Backbone as a ProteinNet text record, in pm:
[ID]
protein_1_A
[PRIMARY]
MSDPTVSTADSIALLHKAIASHVEYITAASEGKGVDRHWFGLKQLLEPGQEVPEMFKDPTFTYSSSWFLSTSQLNSEYLNGYGWSQVIDQGFGIAYMVNENNLQFNIVSKKLGADKMLFYLTEAANEMREMLETELERPRAKL
[TERTIARY]
609.5	573.5	494.3	330.5	214.1	196.8	283.3	263.3	344.6	240	314.4	343.9	384.1	472.2	632.9	703.1	743.1	792	965	1021.9	1055.3	1056.5	1129.6	1237.9	1325.2	1495.3	1423.9	1378.3	1337.5	1274	1188.2	1171.7	1247	1331.3	1436.8	1532.8	1549.8	1647.4	1583.3	1445.8	1333.5	1295.3	1321.7	1321.1	1478.8	1560.8	1673.9	1725.3	1665.6	1691.7	1587.3	1459	1393.3	1433.7	1531.3	1561.9	1688.1	1788.8	1857.3	1826.9	1729.8	1633.9	1595.7	1559	1503.7	1580.7	1713.8	1844	1835.6	1871.8	1908.7	1851.6	1700.8	1610.9	1572	1613.5	1573.1	1723.7	1814.2	2010.3	1942.7	1893.3	1898.7	1803	1708.9	1629.6	1665.6	1693.4	1829.4	1913.9	1979.3	2073	1994	1866.5	1786.7	1797.5	1786.3	1819.1	1599.5	1560.5	1433.9	1328.8	1280.8	1192.6	1135.5	1096.7	929.9	1010.5	1126.9	1117.5	1229.9	1254.4	1266.6	1155.1	984.9	832.2	822.9	888.7	832.8	929.9	1000.7	1104.2	1062.4	983	992.4	886.6	739.6	669.5	701.4	747.3	782.4	848	883.7	954.8	827.7	706	618.3	541	537.3	482.4	436.1	412.8	231.1	130.6	94.1	-46.1	-36.9	96.3	150.2	62.8	25	-55	27.6	-32.2	60.6	6.2	90.1	154.7	45.4	-18	-89.5	-57.1	87.5	145.8	74.1	115.8	10	-91.7	-172.7	-303.1	-366.5	-262.9	-274.4	-357.2	-452.9	-493.9	-454.2	-366.9	-226.3	-136.6	-62.1	-2.5	-7	-197.2	-218.2	-245.2	-305.2	-260.1	-105.3	-41.5	80.2	187.7	85.8	81	121.8	18.1	-93.2	9.7	27.3	112.5	30.1	-48.7	-141.9	-90.9	39.4	122	262.5	293.9	377	473.4	558.9	684.5	813.2	877.5	1005.6	1083.8	1173	1290.1	1395.2	1361	1459.6	1517.7	1629.7	1728.7	1749.5	1709.2	1798.4	1784.9	1831.1	1789.4	1725.3	1763.5	1774.9	1597.2	1551.7	1445.7	1296.1	1249.4	1085.7	969	1039.6	877.8	910.5	832.7	809.5	722.1	702.7	533.2	555.2	429	445.1	293.2	294.7	145.2	74.5	-18.2	-18.7	-22	-9.2	37.5	-121.4	-203.9	-338.1	-424.4	-597	-666.2	-728.8	-727.3	-709.9	-625	-511.1	-357.1	-333.1	-227	-93.1	-40.7	9.9	185.3	260.5	321.2	365.9	547.9	550.1	756.3	730.4	888.2	892.5	1074.8	1103.7	1203.2	1295.5	1407.6	1448.5	1550.7	1538.3	1645.2	1694.3	1744.8	1846	1799.1	1686.4	1574.9	1434.1	1389.3	1260.6	1260.5	1089.2	1054	952.5	940	849.3	834	662.5	553.8	508.2	482.7	404.6	280.6	205.1	118.8	-14.4	-45.5	-159.1	-218.7	-369.2	-454.3	-596.3	-604.3	-771.3	-887.3	-897.8	-998.1	-996.2	-833	-896	-816	-826.5	-771.3	-666.3	-565	-471.8	-426.7	-542.7	-516.4	-487.4	-583.2	-608.4	-470.9	-403.5	-263.6	-174.7	-177.7	-109.1	-115.6	-221.6	-298.1	-173.4	-201.2	-105.8	12	68.3	217	257.6	248.9	249.1	240.1	162.1	144.9	243.7	302.1	317.1	506.4	535.4	676.2	709.3	587.3	611.4	643.5	520	541.2	754.1	764.6	895.8	992.1	1001.5	1043.5	1115.5	992.3	967.1	994.5	1001	1043.9	1229.1	1256.8	1413.9	1458.3	1385.8	1457.1	1484.3	1416.3	1455.6	1572.3	1608.4	1741.2	1850	1827	1968	1937	1899.1	1867.1	1953.5	1925.8	1997	2154.8	2180.3	2324.6	2353.8	2487.9	2583.3	2672.3	2648.6	2780.1	2900.7	3040	3150.3	3193.9	3283	3308.2	3479.8
-2219.3	-2153	-2147.2	-2146	-2205.6	-2319.6	-2435.4	-2507.8	-2591.1	-2594.8	-2570.3	-2733.5	-2846.9	-2977.3	-2839	-2823	-2711.1	-2655.8	-2715.1	-2583.7	-2459.6	-2345.3	-2246.9	-2219.9	-2299.4	-2351	-2457.5	-2539	-2557.8	-2483.1	-2393.7	-2295.8	-2159.3	-2139.6	-2064.1	-2165.6	-2234.9	-2302.7	-2301.8	-2371.4	-2346.5	-2187.4	-2167	-1978.4	-1951.1	-1952.6	-1909.1	-2048.1	-2151.3	-2260	-2200	-2146.9	-2050.7	-1935.6	-1845.9	-1745.7	-1766.4	-1892.4	-1881	-1973.2	-2026.7	-2098.1	-1936.5	-1852.7	-1714.8	-1645.2	-1639.5	-1575.6	-1671.9	-1820.7	-1840.7	-1844.3	-1812.7	-1817.6	-1681.5	-1586.1	-1427.6	-1403.8	-1491	-1504.8	-1516.4	-1620.7	-1747.6	-1606.6	-1534.7	-1501.9	-1333	-1275.2	-1167.2	-1198.5	-1309	-1299.7	-1398.2	-1392.7	-1455	-1581.6	-1671.8	-1804.8	-1800.6	-1735	-1755.1	-1846.9	-1966.8	-2030.9	-1879.6	-1844.3	-1766.5	-1636.7	-1678.7	-1546.2	-1634.6	-1744.1	-1796.5	-1866.6	-1861.3	-1867.4	-1766	-1653.6	-1546.7	-1472.9	-1497.5	-1467.2	-1565.5	-1719.8	-1755.7	-1724.4	-1685.1	-1606.3	-1497.8	-1389.6	-1293.6	-1355.4	-1430.1	-1486	-1494.4	-1523.3	-1585.3	-1436.3	-1493.2	-1365.5	-1340.8	-1225.9	-1115.5	-1245.6	-1306.3	-1393.1	-1563.5	-1588.5	-1722.8	-1773.4	-1886.3	-1955.2	-2009.8	-1991.9	-1960.4	-2099.5	-2203.5	-2326.8	-2333	-2422.6	-2494	-2466.9	-2470.4	-2472	-2366.5	-2238.3	-2091.8	-2103.2	-2154.7	-2164.1	-2251.2	-2310.7	-2396.1	-2332.5	-2353.2	-2296.3	-2235.3	-2354	-2378.8	-2237.6	-2298.6	-2176.1	-2054	-2021	-1886.7	-1812.6	-1930.6	-1906.2	-1858.9	-1919.1	-1912.3	-1784.5	-1708.2	-1622.9	-1497.2	-1424.9	-1399.7	-1305.8	-1213.7	-1194.1	-1140.7	-1252.9	-1144.3	-1124.7	-1092.9	-1046.4	-1045.2	-899.7	-856.2	-761	-789.3	-727.5	-687.7	-570.4	-463.4	-440.2	-506.6	-467.9	-344	-270.5	-121.6	-142.6	-136.9	-119	50	147.7	273.9	335.2	385.8	428.4	580	656.2	777.4	784.4	694.2	690.6	726.7	804	754.2	687.3	730.2	576	630.2	584.9	521.2	460.9	484.2	414.9	258.3	212.5	84.2	16.7	-27.3	-80.4	-276.9	-307.3	-362	-421.7	-584.6	-590.2	-613	-687.4	-700.9	-660.3	-601.5	-562.5	-666.2	-741.6	-880.2	-914.3	-817.8	-809.4	-757.2	-795.4	-697.5	-652.3	-500.1	-443.5	-441.7	-498.9	-499	-440.7	-326.6	-272.7	-261.9	-330.6	-242.3	-301.3	-168.9	-162.3	-236.1	-331.6	-370.4	-296.9	-236.1	-82.4	-160.7	-92.9	-146.5	-126	-70.9	-147.7	-143.1	-124.9	-138.9	-226.2	-221.1	-251.3	-159.4	-96	-43.9	-87	-116.7	-149.6	-43.5	-60.9	-14.3	-101	-84.9	-144.8	-182.4	-138.7	-124	-262.1	-209.9	-308.5	-235.4	-272.4	-195.5	-274.5	-380.1	-504.2	-561	-572.2	-660.4	-614.7	-443.6	-466.9	-409	-286.8	-316.5	-333.4	-209.8	-224.4	-358.8	-480.9	-527.9	-684.6	-618.4	-694.7	-636.3	-508.6	-466.4	-521.3	-521.8	-547.1	-694.3	-801.4	-942.1	-963	-870.9	-856.2	-737.5	-694.7	-685.3	-753.3	-857.9	-921.8	-1073.2	-1102	-1176.9	-1098.5	-1047.4	-929.5	-914.1	-870.9	-860.4	-1057.2	-1110.5	-1285.5	-1330.8	-1313.5	-1331.2	-1212.8	-1134.2	-1039	-1134.7	-1158.3	-1223.1	-1367.9	-1447.9	-1527.6	-1549.8	-1467.6	-1431	-1369.8	-1268.7	-1298.5	-1355.2	-1487.1	-1566.6	-1647.3	-1630.5	-1720.8	-1625.8	-1468.8	-1407.3	-1403	-1450.9	-1450.6	-1624	-1712.6	-1803.8	-1814.2	-1923.5	-1926.4	-1979.4	-1987.6	-1991.9	-2076.6	-2188.8	-2291	-2211.6	-2270.6	-2273.7	-2313.9	-2294.8	-2368.6	-2378
1476.6	1619.4	1734.4	1612	1720.7	1709.9	1712	1722.2	1856.7	2005.2	2121.4	2139.3	2063.3	2124.3	2067.7	1961.4	1955.7	2027.7	2084.6	2160.7	2108.3	2234	2210.1	2061.4	2175.9	2094.9	1919.8	1908.9	1806.7	1697.8	1734.5	1662	1650.6	1697.6	1676.7	1546	1564.4	1473.4	1346.3	1347.1	1188.8	1151.2	1262.4	1154.1	1100.9	1162.4	1082.7	968.2	948.3	836.1	777.7	743.9	679	585.3	717.1	667.3	564.1	588.5	505.9	411	365.8	278.5	102.1	162	208.3	115.5	195.2	155.3	13.3	-12	-94.2	-210.8	-198.4	-322	-386.8	-294.2	-331.4	-411.2	-391.8	-411.8	-582.1	-604.6	-693.3	-818.9	-770.7	-839.3	-867.1	-772.5	-768.1	-953.2	-931.1	-1060.4	-1151	-1181.8	-1326.1	-1286.4	-1165.4	-1188.6	-1148.1	-1121	-1055.5	-1148.8	-1142.8	-1226.4	-1310.1	-1279.6	-1348.8	-1450.2	-1405.8	-1493.4	-1621.8	-1596.4	-1765.4	-1843.3	-1792.6	-1773.3	-1871	-1767.9	-1846.2	-1956.1	-1987.1	-2060.6	-2253.3	-2193.6	-2291.5	-2393.2	-2298.2	-2288.2	-2406.5	-2370.1	-2436.6	-2544	-2584.2	-2707.7	-2796.8	-2811.3	-2887.4	-2922.2	-3099.2	-3182.5	-3181.4	-3240.5	-3219.2	-3360	-3283.6	-3369.6	-3344.2	-3239.9	-3209.1	-3160.5	-3175.7	-3064.7	-2940.6	-2813.4	-2738.2	-2636.3	-2617.2	-2596.1	-2455.2	-2478.6	-2354.5	-2219.4	-2232	-2043.7	-2031	-2100.2	-2047.3	-2046.8	-2077.8	-2060.4	-1966.6	-1870	-1797.5	-1654.6	-1575.5	-1465.5	-1392.5	-1330.1	-1210.7	-1312.7	-1361.4	-1472.4	-1456	-1455.7	-1493.8	-1268.3	-1261.6	-1115.1	-1029.6	-1067.5	-978.5	-1041.6	-1162.3	-1248.1	-1202.2	-1076.4	-1050.9	-847	-889.2	-819.6	-668.3	-590	-428.1	-364.9	-312	-250.2	-332.9	-316	-436.6	-291.5	-257.7	-169.7	-191.7	-136.2	-211.6	-85	-34.1	101	64.9	171.1	140.6	275.6	308.8	413.6	406.2	515.9	513.3	640.4	782.9	853.1	820.8	712.1	689.3	582.6	562.5	484.6	554.1	542.7	650.2	555.1	417.6	409.2	232.3	197.7	18.6	-44.4	-195.1	-217.7	-316.4	-297.4	-314.1	-356.1	-418.4	-466.6	-489.9	-476.6	-545.7	-695.8	-693.4	-869.8	-962.5	-886.8	-875.3	-829.4	-814.6	-757.7	-654.3	-657.4	-538.1	-444.7	-497.7	-389.1	-234.1	-205.6	-147.2	-221.6	-166.7	-184	-55.8	-14.4	65.6	96.3	97.5	96.9	261.7	280.1	447.4	404.3	557.9	570.1	767.9	694.1	836.4	889.4	970.6	1019.5	1136.4	1229.3	1377.4	1441.4	1515.3	1605.6	1573.9	1448.5	1421.3	1261.9	1256	1119.5	1077.7	904.7	887.1	792.8	787.7	689.8	607.6	460.8	341	271.9	358.8	325.1	198.6	123.8	33.4	-28.4	-7	-133.2	-142.6	-219.4	-258.2	-249.2	-192.1	-165.7	-11.8	15.5	126.7	273.9	286	370.2	424.7	422.9	473.8	589.8	695.1	881.8	871.4	872.9	881.5	896	775.5	744.5	837.4	861.9	902.6	1100.6	1114.5	1271.5	1251.9	1171.7	1198.5	1164.3	1054.9	1039.8	1206.9	1281.7	1336.9	1490.2	1452.2	1611.4	1566.4	1501.3	1382.1	1492.1	1435.8	1442.5	1615	1689.7	1828.5	1889.5	1814.1	1856.7	1851.9	1707.4	1680.4	1772.5	1804.9	1918.5	2012.7	2063.4	2216.4	2229.9	2126.3	2162.9	2052.6	1996.5	1954.8	2079.6	2184.8	2338.5	2370.4	2389.8	2480.1	2445.9	2306.5	2236.8	2325.2	2314.9	2375.8	2558.1	2584.1	2744.6	2784.1	2692.6	2763.4	2736.9	2822.8	2850.6	2727.9	2653.5	2527.7	2571.6	2489.9	2511.8	2486.9	2625.4	2561.9	2496.5	2347.2	2257	2333.6
[MASK]
+++++++++++++++++++++++++++++++++++++++++++++++++++++++++++++++++++++++++++++++++++++++++++++++++++++++++++++++++++++++++++++++++++++++++++++++

């Protein structure tokens, strides 16, 4: 979206591709097929006092196990809000609702500034809306 050499139509196509990829990933994760669940399970199988394998000590693994951004989605036109929190003190917790005519965010952070995150999420959502409105205005090819 921010690359001026990419057309609006191509940006919209890429957005649809990203959405499809995301849906595929979250479906796999919700079915217990997310790679993080397997690593978590293996780590939980360690006996108390058992030496932790080197993989779990690796800085990259430790970093990837830190949830700097924890999100959750709830869809309902009937809910007016709900609670959510960050997983680590240096992160964000963002709960969101995608309703018929609006998006609602619950943003929490102890140290990073939830107000700034809200500003940028709102800005991004508005830019995406404007971009997608051009798709609605384009004439459709007849099949």
